[in-house]
gemmi code that builds the backbone of each chain (N, CA, C; Angstrom):
import gemmi

chains = {
    "A": [
        ("UNK", (105.014, 100.640, 85.208), (105.054, 100.346, 86.667), (105.566, 101.590, 87.437)),
        ("UNK", (104.866, 101.788, 88.449), (105.210, 103.011, 89.275), (106.288, 102.574, 90.365)),
        ("UNK", (107.615, 102.944, 90.056), (108.608, 102.481, 90.964), (108.554, 103.183, 92.224)),
        ("UNK", (108.147, 104.412, 92.233), (108.087, 105.235, 93.433), (107.191, 104.569, 94.465)),
        ("UNK", (106.061, 104.134, 93.944), (105.130, 103.562, 94.848), (105.640, 102.221, 95.387)),
        ("UNK", (106.340, 101.536, 94.574), (106.888, 100.254, 94.944), (107.849, 100.478, 96.160)),
        ("UNK", (108.563, 101.548, 96.113), (109.529, 101.792, 97.179), (108.751, 101.980, 98.511)),
        ("UNK", (107.621, 102.604, 98.466), (106.943, 102.851, 99.690), (106.204, 101.630, 100.173)),
        ("UNK", (105.831, 100.799, 99.216), (105.208, 99.530, 99.631), (106.332, 98.664, 100.303)),
        ("UNK", (107.520, 98.781, 99.723), (108.617, 98.053, 100.356), (108.901, 98.485, 101.803)),
        ("UNK", (108.918, 99.768, 102.074), (109.198, 100.156, 103.414), (108.030, 100.159, 104.342)),
        ("UNK", (106.845, 99.776, 103.807), (105.686, 99.646, 104.647), (105.817, 98.483, 105.604)),
        ("UNK", (106.700, 97.568, 105.339), (106.780, 96.325, 106.100), (107.860, 96.592, 107.211)),
        ("UNK", (107.509, 96.301, 108.468), (108.492, 96.576, 109.564), (109.766, 95.814, 109.513)),
        ("UNK", (109.741, 94.587, 109.035), (110.940, 93.789, 108.953), (111.950, 94.449, 107.886)),
        ("UNK", (111.329, 94.901, 106.846), (112.212, 95.491, 105.784), (112.715, 96.779, 106.262)),
        ("UNK", (111.963, 97.477, 107.073), (112.519, 98.802, 107.544), (113.661, 98.457, 108.533)),
        ("UNK", (113.496, 97.420, 109.303), (114.548, 97.034, 110.189), (115.812, 96.632, 109.470)),
        ("UNK", (115.622, 95.966, 108.312), (116.771, 95.548, 107.527), (117.454, 96.749, 107.032)),
        ("UNK", (116.698, 97.809, 106.557), (117.347, 99.063, 106.115), (118.187, 99.703, 107.174)),
        ("UNK", (117.573, 99.663, 108.349), (118.327, 100.257, 109.535), (119.602, 99.548, 109.815)),
        ("UNK", (119.492, 98.217, 109.742), (120.619, 97.393, 109.973), (121.774, 97.662, 109.034)),
        ("UNK", (121.387, 97.905, 107.772), (122.427, 98.126, 106.826), (122.910, 99.622, 106.654)),
        ("UNK", (122.242, 100.399, 107.588), (122.621, 101.807, 107.501), (124.075, 102.029, 107.897)),
        ("UNK", (124.624, 101.177, 108.719), (125.917, 101.369, 109.249), (126.990, 100.489, 108.470)),
        ("UNK", (126.579, 99.400, 107.891), (127.565, 98.519, 107.230), (126.873, 97.594, 106.149)),
        ("UNK", (127.722, 97.156, 105.234), (127.225, 96.197, 104.247), (127.282, 94.774, 104.920)),
        ("UNK", (126.317, 93.989, 104.699), (126.237, 92.584, 105.336), (125.827, 91.569, 104.343)),
        ("UNK", (126.177, 90.294, 104.682), (125.744, 89.195, 103.861), (124.338, 88.803, 104.305)),
        ("UNK", (123.642, 88.098, 103.453), (122.312, 87.683, 103.770), (122.242, 86.848, 105.051)),
        ("UNK", (123.272, 86.040, 105.311), (123.271, 85.188, 106.527), (123.410, 86.084, 107.772)),
        ("UNK", (124.282, 87.112, 107.687), (124.494, 87.984, 108.842), (123.248, 88.776, 109.139)),
        ("UNK", (122.508, 89.191, 108.018), (121.299, 89.952, 108.247), (120.222, 89.011, 108.888)),
        ("UNK", (120.109, 87.768, 108.336), (119.076, 86.906, 108.823), (119.307, 86.558, 110.357)),
        ("UNK", (120.617, 86.569, 110.790), (120.896, 86.243, 112.177), (120.323, 87.233, 113.123)),
        ("UNK", (119.942, 88.469, 112.614), (119.370, 89.472, 113.508), (117.838, 89.357, 113.648)),
        ("UNK", (117.267, 88.347, 112.964), (115.788, 88.244, 113.015), (115.397, 86.833, 113.488)),
        ("UNK", (114.184, 86.751, 114.119), (113.693, 85.523, 114.518), (113.054, 84.781, 113.289)),
        ("UNK", (112.721, 85.582, 112.270), (112.104, 85.114, 111.041), (112.960, 84.069, 110.375)),
        ("UNK", (112.332, 83.104, 109.633), (113.078, 82.050, 108.949), (113.921, 82.667, 107.851)),
        ("UNK", (115.046, 82.041, 107.557), (115.982, 82.557, 106.565), (115.320, 82.804, 105.208)),
        ("UNK", (114.508, 81.919, 104.641), (113.867, 82.180, 103.330), (112.934, 83.403, 103.389)),
        ("UNK", (112.389, 83.695, 104.503), (111.506, 84.911, 104.666), (112.458, 86.190, 104.539)),
        ("UNK", (113.623, 86.113, 105.218), (114.517, 87.287, 105.111), (115.039, 87.400, 103.746)),
        ("UNK", (115.337, 86.300, 103.046), (115.820, 86.346, 101.665), (114.788, 87.013, 100.750)),
        ("UNK", (113.499, 86.684, 101.036), (112.385, 87.339, 100.223), (112.384, 88.808, 100.517)),
        ("UNK", (112.500, 89.202, 101.698), (112.555, 90.630, 101.986), (113.698, 91.306, 101.280)),
        ("UNK", (114.851, 90.625, 101.297), (116.066, 91.188, 100.638), (115.863, 91.319, 99.208)),
        ("UNK", (115.092, 90.337, 98.621), (114.850, 90.368, 97.167), (113.920, 91.555, 96.824)),
        ("UNK", (112.940, 91.744, 97.682), (112.047, 92.872, 97.405), (112.744, 94.214, 97.488)),
        ("UNK", (113.561, 94.308, 98.526), (114.363, 95.574, 98.680), (115.329, 95.809, 97.541)),
        ("UNK", (115.888, 94.728, 97.045), (116.823, 94.842, 95.882), (116.087, 95.174, 94.625)),
        ("UNK", (114.942, 94.598, 94.397), (114.163, 94.793, 93.206), (113.711, 96.257, 93.158)),
        ("UNK", (113.385, 96.919, 94.255), (112.960, 98.246, 94.180), (114.170, 99.211, 94.432)),
        ("UNK", (115.347, 98.604, 94.296), (116.639, 99.375, 94.274), (117.010, 100.066, 95.585)),
        ("UNK", (116.374, 99.648, 96.680), (116.799, 100.255, 97.992), (118.069, 99.623, 98.442)),
        ("UNK", (118.355, 98.388, 97.976), (119.572, 97.746, 98.285), (120.352, 97.453, 97.022)),
        ("UNK", (121.636, 97.368, 97.115), (122.493, 96.911, 96.008), (123.291, 95.688, 96.478)),
        ("UNK", (123.544, 94.785, 95.542), (124.304, 93.626, 95.918), (125.744, 93.857, 95.427)),
        ("UNK", (126.714, 93.416, 96.167), (128.063, 93.579, 95.777), (128.805, 92.223, 95.984)),
        ("UNK", (129.425, 91.737, 94.895), (130.179, 90.467, 94.977), (131.500, 90.700, 95.724)),
        ("UNK", (131.718, 89.971, 96.696), (132.989, 90.092, 97.477), (133.632, 88.712, 97.531)),
        ("UNK", (134.412, 88.322, 96.578), (134.911, 86.985, 96.520), (133.761, 86.071, 96.385)),
        ("UNK", (133.551, 85.079, 97.325), (132.465, 84.177, 97.172), (131.221, 84.702, 97.887)),
        ("UNK", (131.366, 85.775, 98.564), (130.148, 86.294, 99.328), (129.527, 87.474, 98.658)),
        ("UNK", (128.168, 87.481, 98.813), (127.423, 88.611, 98.270), (127.055, 89.477, 99.510)),
        ("UNK", (127.434, 90.764, 99.463), (127.155, 91.758, 100.490), (125.967, 92.607, 100.034)),
        ("UNK", (125.044, 92.869, 100.960), (123.980, 93.835, 100.677), (124.351, 95.177, 101.260)),
        ("UNK", (124.081, 96.259, 100.491), (124.310, 97.572, 101.016), (123.155, 98.529, 100.545)),
        ("UNK", (123.027, 99.556, 101.315), (122.032, 100.540, 100.918), (122.388, 101.239, 99.619)),
        ("UNK", (121.321, 101.561, 98.885), (121.503, 102.419, 97.746), (121.155, 103.854, 98.105)),
        ("UNK", (122.213, 104.698, 98.354), (121.922, 106.030, 98.862), (120.965, 106.841, 98.044)),
        ("UNK", (121.107, 106.640, 96.721), (120.300, 107.393, 95.784), (118.826, 107.121, 95.972)),
        ("UNK", (118.468, 105.842, 96.125), (117.103, 105.491, 96.289), (116.610, 105.854, 97.713)),
        ("UNK", (117.480, 105.718, 98.703), (117.113, 106.107, 100.048), (116.780, 107.562, 100.170)),
        ("UNK", (117.383, 108.364, 99.354), (117.166, 109.760, 99.316), (115.699, 110.031, 98.877)),
        ("UNK", (115.317, 109.142, 97.953), (113.996, 109.358, 97.420), (112.867, 109.082, 98.489)),
        ("UNK", (113.076, 108.134, 99.376), (112.121, 107.911, 100.459), (112.202, 108.921, 101.495)),
        ("UNK", (113.282, 109.712, 101.492), (113.362, 110.813, 102.405), (112.401, 111.933, 102.003)),
        ("UNK", (111.851, 111.830, 100.770), (110.803, 112.739, 100.372), (109.599, 112.488, 101.244)),
        ("UNK", (109.408, 113.404, 102.172), (108.506, 113.110, 103.281), (107.039, 113.256, 102.906)),
        ("UNK", (106.669, 113.725, 101.784), (105.290, 113.921, 101.446), (104.620, 112.583, 101.107)),
        ("UNK", (105.322, 111.716, 100.473), (104.673, 110.486, 100.036), (104.104, 109.606, 101.169)),
        ("UNK", (104.838, 109.365, 102.240), (104.223, 108.620, 103.356), (102.935, 109.325, 103.895)),
        ("UNK", (102.964, 110.637, 103.894), (101.858, 111.454, 104.411), (100.597, 111.164, 103.468)),
        ("UNK", (100.898, 111.208, 102.205), (99.849, 111.056, 101.205), (99.309, 109.551, 101.332)),
        ("UNK", (100.234, 108.652, 101.466), (99.837, 107.213, 101.613), (98.949, 106.998, 102.843)),
        ("UNK", (99.318, 107.684, 103.952), (98.446, 107.572, 105.191), (97.039, 107.991, 104.882)),
        ("UNK", (96.884, 109.197, 104.179), (95.513, 109.647, 103.938), (94.832, 108.751, 102.898)),
        ("UNK", (95.630, 108.282, 101.914), (94.978, 107.407, 100.924), (94.429, 106.133, 101.601)),
        ("UNK", (95.233, 105.540, 102.557), (94.766, 104.355, 103.217), (93.460, 104.627, 103.982)),
        ("UNK", (93.466, 105.791, 104.697), (92.293, 106.143, 105.469), (91.042, 106.286, 104.604)),
        ("UNK", (91.264, 107.059, 103.502), (90.141, 107.336, 102.595), (89.642, 106.035, 101.884)),
        ("UNK", (90.556, 105.099, 101.569), (90.190, 103.831, 101.037), (89.341, 103.077, 102.002)),
        ("UNK", (89.665, 103.126, 103.198), (88.865, 102.517, 104.253), (87.532, 103.136, 104.367)),
        ("UNK", (87.552, 104.392, 104.385), (86.183, 105.173, 104.460), (85.304, 104.715, 103.340)),
        ("UNK", (85.889, 104.670, 102.110), (85.124, 104.284, 100.913), (84.607, 102.905, 101.044)),
        ("UNK", (85.430, 101.940, 101.506), (84.950, 100.523, 101.672), (83.828, 100.524, 102.743)),
        ("UNK", (83.979, 101.146, 103.775), (82.973, 101.092, 104.866), (81.678, 101.689, 104.369)),
        ("UNK", (81.722, 102.810, 103.607), (80.474, 103.497, 103.270), (79.788, 102.715, 102.076)),
        ("UNK", (80.480, 101.874, 101.401), (79.797, 101.105, 100.327), (78.619, 100.275, 100.916)),
        ("UNK", (78.818, 99.865, 102.181), (77.759, 99.105, 102.881), (76.471, 99.832, 103.006)),
        ("UNK", (76.585, 101.166, 103.153), (75.432, 101.973, 103.399), (74.703, 102.327, 102.075)),
        ("UNK", (75.335, 102.011, 100.992), (74.594, 102.253, 99.694), (73.378, 101.329, 99.599)),
        ("UNK", (72.289, 101.951, 99.312), (71.040, 101.140, 99.270), (70.740, 100.750, 97.801)),
    ],
    "B": [
        ("UNK", (98.214, 103.724, 87.138), (96.949, 104.287, 87.705), (97.122, 105.633, 88.366)),
        ("UNK", (96.248, 106.525, 88.182), (96.462, 107.828, 88.813), (96.124, 107.706, 90.295)),
        ("UNK", (96.899, 108.409, 91.107), (96.711, 108.327, 92.536), (95.366, 109.047, 92.898)),
        ("UNK", (94.623, 108.327, 93.716), (93.297, 108.858, 94.052), (93.350, 110.018, 95.031)),
        ("UNK", (94.292, 109.905, 95.985), (94.433, 110.964, 96.953), (95.611, 111.778, 96.555)),
        ("UNK", (95.369, 113.141, 96.522), (96.407, 113.984, 96.138), (96.790, 114.976, 97.300)),
        ("UNK", (98.057, 115.249, 97.423), (98.508, 116.208, 98.456), (99.290, 117.291, 97.798)),
        ("UNK", (98.829, 118.535, 98.058), (99.640, 119.648, 97.580), (100.177, 120.373, 98.768)),
        ("UNK", (101.519, 120.473, 98.859), (102.186, 121.116, 99.946), (103.352, 121.921, 99.416)),
        ("UNK", (102.984, 123.123, 99.076), (103.990, 123.986, 98.442), (105.170, 124.302, 99.364)),
        ("UNK", (106.375, 124.332, 98.864), (107.566, 124.670, 99.632), (107.406, 126.061, 100.330)),
        ("UNK", (107.713, 126.084, 101.607), (107.661, 127.306, 102.352), (106.276, 127.852, 102.708)),
        ("UNK", (105.223, 127.013, 102.455), (103.875, 127.448, 102.798), (103.490, 126.798, 104.117)),
        ("UNK", (102.479, 127.373, 104.713), (101.991, 126.816, 106.028), (100.616, 126.065, 105.871)),
        ("UNK", (100.307, 125.639, 104.628), (99.084, 124.912, 104.440), (99.301, 123.622, 103.615)),
        ("UNK", (98.329, 122.774, 103.680), (98.351, 121.534, 102.933), (96.964, 121.344, 102.283)),
        ("UNK", (96.874, 121.054, 100.983), (95.548, 120.796, 100.398), (95.527, 119.239, 100.041)),
        ("UNK", (94.570, 118.562, 100.663), (94.409, 117.085, 100.352), (93.078, 116.938, 99.588)),
        ("UNK", (93.176, 116.335, 98.356), (91.939, 116.140, 97.619), (91.761, 114.639, 97.324)),
        ("UNK", (90.510, 114.267, 97.235), (90.201, 112.823, 96.977), (88.796, 112.751, 96.370)),
        ("UNK", (88.754, 111.898, 95.354), (87.424, 111.560, 94.763), (86.945, 110.200, 95.243)),
        ("UNK", (85.678, 110.138, 95.521), (85.125, 108.876, 96.090), (84.073, 108.321, 95.211)),
        ("UNK", (83.987, 107.009, 95.151), (82.808, 106.372, 94.490), (81.672, 106.223, 95.484)),
        ("UNK", (81.296, 107.342, 95.991), (80.227, 107.427, 96.986), (79.361, 108.715, 96.737)),
        ("UNK", (78.071, 108.634, 96.954), (77.311, 109.827, 96.873), (77.781, 110.833, 97.912)),
        ("UNK", (77.678, 112.084, 97.694), (78.170, 113.100, 98.685), (77.535, 112.880, 100.091)),
        ("UNK", (76.255, 112.485, 100.073), (75.592, 112.206, 101.439), (76.358, 111.198, 102.249)),
        ("UNK", (76.773, 110.102, 101.569), (77.475, 109.109, 102.350), (78.842, 109.542, 102.798)),
        ("UNK", (79.546, 110.357, 101.925), (80.800, 110.865, 102.282), (80.678, 111.738, 103.517)),
        ("UNK", (79.693, 112.596, 103.542), (79.470, 113.508, 104.601), (79.128, 112.725, 105.948)),
        ("UNK", (78.358, 111.667, 105.678), (77.900, 110.807, 106.826), (79.133, 110.136, 107.515)),
        ("UNK", (80.123, 109.823, 106.695), (81.360, 109.233, 107.177), (82.128, 110.169, 108.119)),
        ("UNK", (81.834, 111.470, 108.013), (82.458, 112.445, 108.922), (81.635, 112.906, 110.068)),
        ("UNK", (80.339, 112.522, 110.059), (79.506, 113.017, 111.141), (78.900, 111.913, 112.034)),
        ("UNK", (78.902, 110.685, 111.544), (78.392, 109.648, 112.455), (79.528, 109.026, 113.333)),
        ("UNK", (79.500, 109.204, 114.673), (80.572, 108.851, 115.480), (81.126, 107.424, 115.230)),
        ("UNK", (80.192, 106.432, 115.166), (80.621, 105.047, 114.987), (81.329, 104.793, 113.715)),
        ("UNK", (80.936, 105.557, 112.654), (81.540, 105.399, 111.334), (82.928, 106.101, 111.382)),
        ("UNK", (83.026, 107.257, 111.929), (84.282, 107.964, 112.105), (85.269, 107.002, 112.822)),
        ("UNK", (84.792, 106.421, 113.897), (85.665, 105.528, 114.722), (86.249, 104.369, 113.879)),
        ("UNK", (85.332, 103.868, 112.933), (85.757, 102.711, 112.136), (86.865, 103.069, 111.173)),
        ("UNK", (86.673, 104.148, 110.425), (87.712, 104.428, 109.412), (88.882, 105.199, 109.934)),
        ("UNK", (88.720, 105.957, 111.007), (89.910, 106.634, 111.587), (90.641, 105.739, 112.568)),
        ("UNK", (90.081, 104.572, 112.868), (90.641, 103.666, 113.852), (90.874, 104.268, 115.220)),
        ("UNK", (89.930, 105.087, 115.714), (90.032, 105.751, 116.939), (88.711, 105.677, 117.715)),
        ("UNK", (88.737, 105.940, 118.982), (87.521, 106.022, 119.735), (86.996, 107.447, 119.625)),
        ("UNK", (85.702, 107.644, 119.321), (85.237, 108.941, 119.248), (84.551, 109.276, 120.633)),
        ("UNK", (85.168, 110.095, 121.372), (84.668, 110.427, 122.744), (83.502, 111.382, 122.600)),
        ("UNK", (83.676, 112.307, 121.715), (82.643, 113.327, 121.533), (82.633, 113.822, 120.078)),
        ("UNK", (81.490, 114.056, 119.555), (81.443, 114.624, 118.234), (80.073, 115.414, 118.082)),
        ("UNK", (80.240, 116.663, 118.357), (78.964, 117.493, 118.293), (78.935, 118.209, 116.932)),
        ("UNK", (78.036, 117.674, 116.060), (77.929, 118.237, 114.711), (77.123, 119.431, 114.640)),
        ("UNK", (77.606, 120.539, 115.190), (76.808, 121.753, 115.172), (77.830, 122.929, 115.250)),
        ("UNK", (77.270, 124.069, 114.886), (78.120, 125.276, 114.976), (78.597, 125.447, 116.425)),
        ("UNK", (79.856, 125.660, 116.623), (80.505, 125.882, 117.932), (80.369, 124.591, 118.765)),
        ("UNK", (80.198, 123.434, 118.179), (80.284, 122.204, 118.886), (81.708, 121.766, 119.055)),
        ("UNK", (81.937, 120.736, 119.848), (83.310, 120.230, 119.990), (83.458, 118.764, 119.702)),
        ("UNK", (84.650, 118.281, 119.531), (84.837, 116.922, 119.249), (86.172, 116.445, 119.935)),
        ("UNK", (86.193, 115.159, 120.131), (87.395, 114.570, 120.870), (87.586, 113.073, 120.469)),
        ("UNK", (88.815, 112.747, 120.055), (89.129, 111.376, 119.725), (90.165, 110.889, 120.662)),
        ("UNK", (90.147, 109.596, 120.925), (91.116, 108.923, 121.799), (91.436, 107.577, 121.273)),
        ("UNK", (92.785, 107.315, 121.123), (93.156, 106.006, 120.569), (93.967, 105.284, 121.683)),
        ("UNK", (93.667, 104.000, 121.885), (94.390, 103.187, 122.893), (95.165, 102.069, 122.203)),
        ("UNK", (96.231, 101.596, 122.893), (96.952, 100.478, 122.320), (96.150, 99.192, 122.859)),
        ("UNK", (96.554, 97.960, 122.430), (95.859, 96.812, 122.812), (95.705, 96.549, 124.302)),
        ("UNK", (96.713, 97.177, 125.043), (96.694, 97.011, 126.512), (95.760, 98.022, 127.232)),
        ("UNK", (95.186, 98.882, 126.404), (94.289, 99.820, 126.909), (94.855, 101.193, 127.355)),
        ("UNK", (96.159, 101.386, 127.059), (96.769, 102.614, 127.408), (96.469, 103.667, 126.241)),
        ("UNK", (96.101, 104.804, 126.659), (95.808, 105.861, 125.658), (97.058, 106.340, 125.040)),
        ("UNK", (97.147, 106.184, 123.706), (98.420, 106.526, 123.018), (98.276, 107.831, 122.163)),
        ("UNK", (97.032, 108.204, 121.937), (96.793, 109.427, 121.103), (95.494, 110.037, 121.475)),
        ("UNK", (95.505, 111.330, 121.654), (94.232, 112.084, 121.802), (94.314, 113.343, 120.962)),
        ("UNK", (93.208, 113.634, 120.398), (93.070, 114.862, 119.521), (91.720, 115.501, 119.823)),
        ("UNK", (91.663, 116.774, 119.719), (90.357, 117.432, 120.001), (90.242, 118.765, 119.259)),
        ("UNK", (89.076, 119.281, 119.189), (88.956, 120.630, 118.518), (87.520, 121.019, 118.626)),
        ("UNK", (87.194, 122.157, 117.939), (85.879, 122.685, 117.886), (85.439, 122.788, 116.443)),
        ("UNK", (84.128, 122.717, 116.297), (83.552, 122.834, 114.931), (83.095, 124.273, 114.842)),
        ("UNK", (83.660, 124.912, 113.896), (83.307, 126.363, 113.681), (82.054, 126.513, 112.874)),
        ("UNK", (81.969, 125.752, 111.844), (80.789, 125.830, 110.898), (80.558, 124.471, 110.279)),
        ("UNK", (79.296, 124.144, 110.098), (78.988, 122.902, 109.483), (77.684, 123.054, 108.639)),
        ("UNK", (77.762, 122.653, 107.337), (76.597, 122.687, 106.421), (76.523, 121.318, 105.813)),
        ("UNK", (75.397, 120.584, 106.111), (75.233, 119.219, 105.671), (75.584, 119.058, 104.114)),
        ("UNK", (76.445, 118.005, 103.829), (76.812, 117.712, 102.463), (77.557, 118.776, 101.709)),
        ("UNK", (77.966, 119.819, 102.472), (78.720, 120.904, 101.842), (80.083, 121.135, 102.447)),
        ("UNK", (79.977, 121.520, 103.777), (81.332, 121.779, 104.418), (81.376, 121.622, 105.919)),
        ("UNK", (82.556, 121.488, 106.353), (82.813, 121.483, 107.794), (84.095, 122.368, 108.004)),
        ("UNK", (84.089, 123.310, 108.941), (85.225, 124.063, 109.276), (85.462, 123.779, 110.745)),
        ("UNK", (86.683, 123.285, 111.042), (86.961, 122.899, 112.388), (88.393, 123.104, 112.728)),
        ("UNK", (88.713, 123.064, 114.059), (90.063, 123.031, 114.445), (90.436, 121.643, 114.876)),
        ("UNK", (91.695, 121.384, 114.885), (92.251, 120.013, 115.211), (93.512, 120.238, 115.991)),
        ("UNK", (93.644, 119.547, 117.114), (94.877, 119.590, 117.786), (95.180, 118.311, 118.502)),
        ("UNK", (96.386, 117.823, 118.190), (96.854, 116.602, 118.836), (97.396, 117.004, 120.202)),
        ("UNK", (96.937, 116.194, 121.249), (97.407, 116.472, 122.576), (98.882, 115.856, 122.756)),
        ("UNK", (99.843, 116.549, 122.253), (101.264, 116.061, 122.420), (102.142, 117.309, 122.377)),
        ("UNK", (103.227, 117.301, 123.157), (104.109, 118.464, 123.202), (104.560, 118.829, 121.800)),
        ("UNK", (104.607, 120.116, 121.516), (105.175, 120.626, 120.267), (104.132, 120.718, 119.145)),
        ("UNK", (102.904, 120.233, 119.388), (101.818, 120.316, 118.459), (100.883, 121.521, 118.702)),
        ("UNK", (100.484, 122.233, 117.711), (99.534, 123.372, 117.972), (98.255, 123.147, 117.242)),
        ("UNK", (97.320, 124.007, 117.474), (96.028, 123.816, 116.699), (96.257, 124.053, 115.213)),
        ("UNK", (95.475, 123.372, 114.410), (95.395, 123.626, 112.952), (93.942, 123.781, 112.600)),
        ("UNK", (93.817, 124.574, 111.521), (92.427, 124.951, 111.045), (92.191, 124.144, 109.822)),
        ("UNK", (90.980, 123.479, 109.790), (90.689, 122.601, 108.679), (89.405, 123.053, 107.961)),
        ("UNK", (89.488, 123.167, 106.675), (88.297, 123.546, 105.847), (88.034, 122.276, 104.960)),
        ("UNK", (86.934, 121.605, 105.267), (86.478, 120.413, 104.476), (85.316, 120.784, 103.576)),
        ("UNK", (85.586, 120.637, 102.272), (84.512, 120.887, 101.289), (84.090, 119.613, 100.687)),
        ("UNK", (82.802, 119.334, 100.721), (82.211, 118.134, 100.147), (81.484, 118.575, 98.835)),
        ("UNK", (81.772, 117.852, 97.819), (81.228, 118.215, 96.507), (80.667, 117.052, 95.840)),
        ("UNK", (79.387, 117.112, 95.299), (78.825, 116.039, 94.547), (79.352, 116.138, 93.071)),
        ("UNK", (79.930, 115.028, 92.535), (80.405, 115.119, 91.194), (79.325, 114.600, 90.257)),
        ("UNK", (78.782, 113.382, 90.617), (77.602, 112.821, 89.967), (76.724, 112.342, 91.190)),
        ("UNK", (75.666, 111.635, 90.760), (74.686, 111.092, 91.804), (75.410, 110.047, 92.662)),
        ("UNK", (76.470, 109.482, 92.093), (77.125, 108.360, 92.880), (78.627, 108.609, 93.173)),
        ("UNK", (79.076, 109.786, 92.768), (80.489, 110.083, 93.117), (80.598, 111.455, 93.743)),
        ("UNK", (81.695, 111.635, 94.486), (81.831, 112.891, 95.195), (83.310, 113.227, 95.352)),
        ("UNK", (83.557, 114.444, 95.831), (84.972, 114.838, 95.972), (85.106, 115.594, 97.302)),
        ("UNK", (86.233, 115.357, 97.965), (86.546, 116.040, 99.244), (87.753, 116.960, 99.011)),
        ("UNK", (87.670, 118.175, 99.381), (88.860, 119.054, 99.425), (89.067, 119.349, 100.903)),
        ("UNK", (90.261, 119.086, 101.347), (90.598, 119.354, 102.780), (91.785, 120.297, 102.799)),
        ("UNK", (91.522, 121.499, 103.236), (92.590, 122.477, 103.351), (92.968, 122.622, 104.758)),
        ("UNK", (94.153, 122.385, 105.111), (94.615, 122.437, 106.509), (95.576, 123.619, 106.654)),
        ("UNK", (95.379, 124.538, 107.558), (96.226, 125.643, 107.770), (96.926, 125.562, 109.143)),
        ("UNK", (98.270, 125.591, 109.159), (99.117, 125.413, 110.364), (99.564, 126.772, 110.869)),
        ("UNK", (100.069, 126.701, 112.133), (100.559, 127.947, 112.767), (101.794, 128.510, 112.028)),
        ("UNK", (102.618, 127.664, 111.549), (103.847, 128.143, 110.859), (104.269, 127.071, 109.889)),
        ("UNK", (105.206, 127.420, 109.026), (105.774, 126.507, 108.064), (106.381, 125.286, 108.810)),
        ("UNK", (107.091, 125.568, 109.853), (107.751, 124.541, 110.615), (106.727, 123.571, 111.223)),
        ("UNK", (105.556, 124.042, 111.728), (104.546, 123.174, 112.233), (103.938, 122.261, 111.120)),
        ("UNK", (103.817, 122.917, 109.966), (103.305, 122.094, 108.827), (104.239, 120.978, 108.437)),
        ("UNK", (105.498, 121.329, 108.283), (106.469, 120.359, 107.882), (106.656, 119.222, 108.911)),
        ("UNK", (106.484, 119.508, 110.179), (106.529, 118.605, 111.216), (105.350, 117.567, 111.042)),
        ("UNK", (104.181, 117.986, 110.742), (103.030, 117.104, 110.506), (103.264, 116.244, 109.249)),
        ("UNK", (103.757, 116.915, 108.229), (104.026, 116.206, 106.952), (104.996, 115.021, 107.147)),
        ("UNK", (106.015, 115.243, 108.012), (107.069, 114.278, 108.168), (106.613, 113.170, 109.160)),
        ("UNK", (105.574, 113.437, 109.921), (105.237, 112.540, 110.965), (105.037, 111.003, 110.533)),
        ("UNK", (104.278, 110.815, 109.431), (104.056, 109.392, 108.999), (105.353, 108.653, 108.699)),
        ("UNK", (106.271, 109.414, 108.043), (107.604, 108.846, 107.711), (108.424, 108.542, 108.903)),
        ("UNK", (108.449, 109.574, 109.877), (109.220, 109.409, 111.067), (108.675, 108.269, 111.929)),
        ("UNK", (107.355, 108.129, 111.984), (106.687, 107.066, 112.823), (107.142, 105.687, 112.264)),
        ("UNK", (107.139, 105.614, 110.905), (107.563, 104.358, 110.318), (108.949, 103.934, 110.630)),
        ("UNK", (109.824, 104.942, 110.629), (111.206, 104.629, 111.011), (111.360, 104.328, 112.525)),
        ("UNK", (110.612, 105.097, 113.319), (110.666, 104.813, 114.746), (110.302, 103.399, 115.089)),
        ("UNK", (109.193, 102.951, 114.470), (108.685, 101.613, 114.688), (109.759, 100.591, 114.344)),
        ("UNK", (110.458, 100.834, 113.203), (111.522, 99.934, 112.765), (112.638, 99.970, 113.839)),
        ("UNK", (112.911, 101.192, 114.261), (114.064, 101.305, 115.268), (113.696, 100.608, 116.573)),
        ("UNK", (112.448, 100.790, 117.040), (112.104, 100.107, 118.273), (112.177, 98.549, 118.140)),
        ("UNK", (111.737, 98.127, 117.021), (111.774, 96.679, 116.735), (113.236, 96.176, 116.739)),
        ("UNK", (114.098, 97.025, 116.198), (115.438, 96.635, 116.123), (116.073, 96.545, 117.514)),
        ("UNK", (115.673, 97.518, 118.334), (116.105, 97.522, 119.741), (115.645, 96.303, 120.491)),
        ("UNK", (114.385, 95.939, 120.267), (113.832, 94.705, 120.919), (114.628, 93.507, 120.465)),
        ("UNK", (114.930, 93.399, 119.198), (115.731, 92.297, 118.673), (117.121, 92.320, 119.360)),
        ("UNK", (117.744, 93.493, 119.412), (119.071, 93.695, 119.926), (119.140, 93.296, 121.411)),
        ("UNK", (118.043, 93.709, 122.152), (118.065, 93.324, 123.565), (117.902, 91.874, 123.828)),
        ("UNK", (117.207, 91.181, 122.898), (117.028, 89.728, 122.982), (118.375, 88.928, 122.807)),
        ("UNK", (119.256, 89.540, 121.961), (120.468, 88.902, 121.586), (121.561, 89.039, 122.673)),
        ("UNK", (121.257, 89.985, 123.665), (122.341, 90.210, 124.669), (122.355, 89.128, 125.694)),
    ],
}
model = gemmi.Model(1)
for chain_id, residues in chains.items():
    chain = gemmi.Chain(chain_id)
    for i, (resn, *xyz) in enumerate(residues, 1):
        res = gemmi.Residue()
        res.name, res.seqid = resn, gemmi.SeqId(i, " ")
        for name, pos in zip(("N", "CA", "C"), xyz):
            atom = gemmi.Atom()
            atom.name, atom.element = name, gemmi.Element(name[0])
            atom.pos, atom.b_iso = gemmi.Position(*pos), 0.0
            res.add_atom(atom)
        chain.add_residue(res)
    model.add_chain(chain)
structure = gemmi.Structure()
structure.add_model(model)
structure.setup_entities()
């Protein structure tokens, strides 16, 4: 499995990027995070699960509460600015390829 | 799976090499770059002008759903050889961006597959790095704007 790509798929979603920004300043519980979004709580939980699975977030047990926080090590990896650029071109070229398949006789 | 699109951007250099192999005959790949309505489709932009000839010029314009122009880019075609190459300039109409020179080489691999080499040369290392960072920065900006919208709703 290509973890690197998974990270970029994770941040391709605007809600997940908003969650990362939210957690940039402080660790928060799932409930506190969900309170910042109009989205249903289970949807936010799903986003948190994806972000945790690709190691962008870490969970920390705090008494009875679980706090989510950024994993700085993994965040550094997405600061590698070439990958989103490559992804942008890859998406464009995939689209080009799909469109041109129609013209094949 | 190997990545289909490759980007080579050496540290401290002012160029980027983008390569990609396509499951398309080279003629169709070239057509995707020269037919305005097809360019519009895969680039997601309006093609205002596209003169496929030596010393011709081109112009793209992208609008948001409300019809406001959010992006324009233009340049001239320096050289064009069907199914082989396009040499052109590209410039985004936004402060801080300068012209870039693009060498597009189209290569037939087999009768049904082809390869594109796109070498982009920038004015400086800083200009190149700015372009490289743009997709990442835009992603974060979008998230930030969304967050601000959410925050303003909570007030």
